[in-house]
DOFIZA-935262 format. One record per residue (C-alpha): residue in one letter; x, y negated, z. Coordinates in steps of 0.2 Angstrom, whole numbers, plus 5000, padded with zeros to 4 digits. Each point is the difference from the previous one (the first is absolute). Example, Ala and Ser with C-alpha at 12.3 -4.5 7.8 and 13.67 -1.06 7.14 Angstrom:
A506250225039
S500649834997
This chain:
X484050014925
X498550084992
X498349995008
X498950165002
X498550045011
X500550095016
X499750194999
X498450065009
X500150145013
X498650125000
X499450015018
X499950175008
X498350084998
X499649934983
X500250094983
X498650135003
X498749924989
X500050144988
X499250175003
X501650095001
X500749885013
X498450025010
X500150195000
X501849995005
X499649895015
X498650125007
X501150125010
X500949855008
X498449915003
X499350155009
X501650015011
X499849825005
X498250035004
X500450165011
X501449915009
X498949845003
X498550105005
X501150115012
X500649835008
X498149955002
X499650175008
X501450005011
X499549825007
X498250065003
X500550175008
X501249915012
X498649885005
X498750135002
X501250115011
X500349855011
X498249965002
X499550185003
X501350025014
X499849825007
X501949964995
X500649834995
X501150044984
X500949884989
X499049954985
X501250054986
X499049954984
X499950104984
X501249874992
X501550075010
X499550184999
X499849994981
X501849924998
X500750135013
X499350154991
X500649934983
X501749975007
X500150185007
X499550074984
X501249894989
X501550045011
X499850185003
X499150094986
X500249864988
X498749944987
X500050124985
X500049924983
X498250044996
X499449885014
X501149864996
X498949914987
X498550005012
X501149955015
X500749854990
X498249935000
X500149955018
X500449824996
X498549994989
X498950065014
X500849875012
X499549864987
X498250084999
X499950015019
X500549825002
X498849944986
X498650095009
X500549935016
X499649834994
X498250045003
X500449995019
X500849834998
X498849854998
X500949854993
X499749925017
X501250145007
X501349954988
X499849825006
X500350065018
X501850044995
X500149815000
X501249884992
X501250025014
X500250194997
X500349974981
X501449895006
X500750145009
X499950114985
X501149874990
X501250005015
X500150195000
X500550004981
X501449875003
X500750095015
X500050174992
X500849954984
X501349895009
X500450135013
X500150154988
X501149914988
X501249955014
X500150185007
X500250074983
X501649894997
X500650045017
X499950194997
X500749984983
X498550074990
X499949974982
X499149844996
X498550084991
X499850135014
X500049855012
X498749914989
X498950165000
X500150015019
X499649825002
X498550014988
X499350165008
X500249945018
X499249834996
X498450054990
X499350184998
X501450135002
X500150134986
X498849924988
X501049845000
X501650094998
X499350104985
X499449834992
X501749925003
X501050144994
X499649974981
X500049815002
X501849995007
X500650154991
X500550105015
X500750184999
X498950145005
X501250055014
X499949825007
X498150015000
X500050175008
X501149945014
X498849855003
X498450114999
X500850135012
X500449875013
X498349914999
X499150175001
X500950065015
X499849845010
X498149994995
X499850185008
X500849945016
X498949855001
X498450115001
X500750065017
X500749855007
X498849854995
X498550075009
X500950045016
X500849825000
X498349924997
X499250095014
X501549975012
X499949824996
X498149995001
X499849924984
X498349954993
X499450094984
X500349844990
X501849975006
X500550184998
X499250024983
X500949844994
X501650065007
X499850174991
X499549914984
X501649895001
X501350135006
X499550174992
X500550014982
X499050144991
X498249964999
X499650185004
X501049995016
X499349835004
X498250064998
X500450165011
X500849905013
X498549885002
X498850155000
X500950085014
X499749855011
X498249964995
X498949964986
X500049825003
X502050005000
X499950104984
X499049864992
X501249865005
X501550124995
X499350034983
X499649814997
X501749945005
X500850144990
X499149974984
X500449825002
X501950054999
X499650124986
X499249854990
X501749925000
X500950144991
X499949934982
X500849835006
X501450085010
X500550134987
X499949874987
X501249895010
X501250155002
X499950044981
X500549824996
X501450005012
X500750164992
X499749934983
X501449875004
X501250155000
X500750074984
X499250175002
X498249945001
X498849924988
X498749865002
X498250035002
X499149944985
X498249975006
X500049955019
X498150005001
X499950174992
X501350065012
X499149935015
X498450094995
X500950164996
X500850015017
X498549935010
X499250145010
X498350024991
X499250095015
X500149845010
X498849924987
X498850155002
X500149985019
X499549824999
X498650044987
X499250135011
X500249895015
X499149864991
X498650114995
X499750065018
X500149825006
X498549954988
X499050155006
X500150114984
X500150165011
X498750065012
X500650065017
X499950184995
X501049964984
X501449925011
X500150155010
X500150114985
X501449904993
X500950005016
X499950195001
X500750014982
X501449885005
X500550125015
X499950154988
X501249914988
X501249965015
X499950195004
X500850044984
X501249855001
X500850045017
X500250194996
X500949944984
X501249885011
X500550165010
X500250114984
X501149874991
X501249975015
X501550124998
X501149985015
X501350114992
X500249884985
X500149855012
X501550085009
X500950014983
X499849824997
X501449955012
X499949895016
X500449824995
X498349964991
X499150085015
X501049905012
X499649844991
X498250054998
X499950055019
X500949845006
X499049894989
X498350085003
X500250005019
X500649824999
X498549954989
X498850105012
X500749915015
X500049834993
X498350014993
X499450085017
X500749855009
X499249884988
X498350085001
X500050015019
X500649825002
X498549954988
X498750115008
X499149865007
X499649934983
X499350174994
X498150045002
X499750135013
């Protein structure tokens, strides 16, 4: 069996380095901005109306409004081709937002996650992979579709599926099934997780840790944390980026597993493979956090960086809505969704029980 380097997948949002690509992206970028800003204006308008009329209204943050407006557009009018290049950059803005968010995290905050919480991250990985693999076999999904669902649910959703697709030589259709299932369930988590957290009276740390463990896509995990509180968002992002950092190792393991089958090929350079699949924005987050910890940024600069992060997230969450096509999901069939739904609900329930049971060991 010959050895070759695993093919690289180009992440969504990249490939616009030349002038033509940038010009092509402008209409979509403007659309992302308008939808995200509309979400922000809607949040502020509702708050002002409630204050002016002495009403206690639910605080629905711009995160959810931006996603909702994007969903409405993508599933009614659709997204014309002229906007697609710019809309596809939403993952880039997510990474930029998280890197800049590092300015709000002193390394002491990262330590607050605690070694015990890191153990919980490892437990989540093991449970997710084992459970999704078992469910995939029970529902007679194809082995590679099962692998993609297991990878997506254990690490970072769509990004992990994209990274794994080329590594295990999965078909486009199998990747589409897995991505559709993960996206649908991620959208639902935005509605349910904050409600459950408030109903159970969870602390910011416990809720953020649960979100970071149970929600797959980084965008949805960040949003679900923000919908609870700023502090919860911090812990959700820390736990989620910890999961993200394992992507290279998990995908490499699956690549080597499928290399034992006749239709796959071995990875030539494992170190290069790990670096290729490792989410580089995690390093950016750590570097910015380290700079903030040693006092490189003044207080006004930290505030400005925080504002830039929120602007990046405006574009991100608008893109999440615009990229979610409910009609395409219906065409994918029901078995991957059943496996995804059962698996995600079980993972969310198990991690919730573990977090609640260990809440006494978490800082308040």
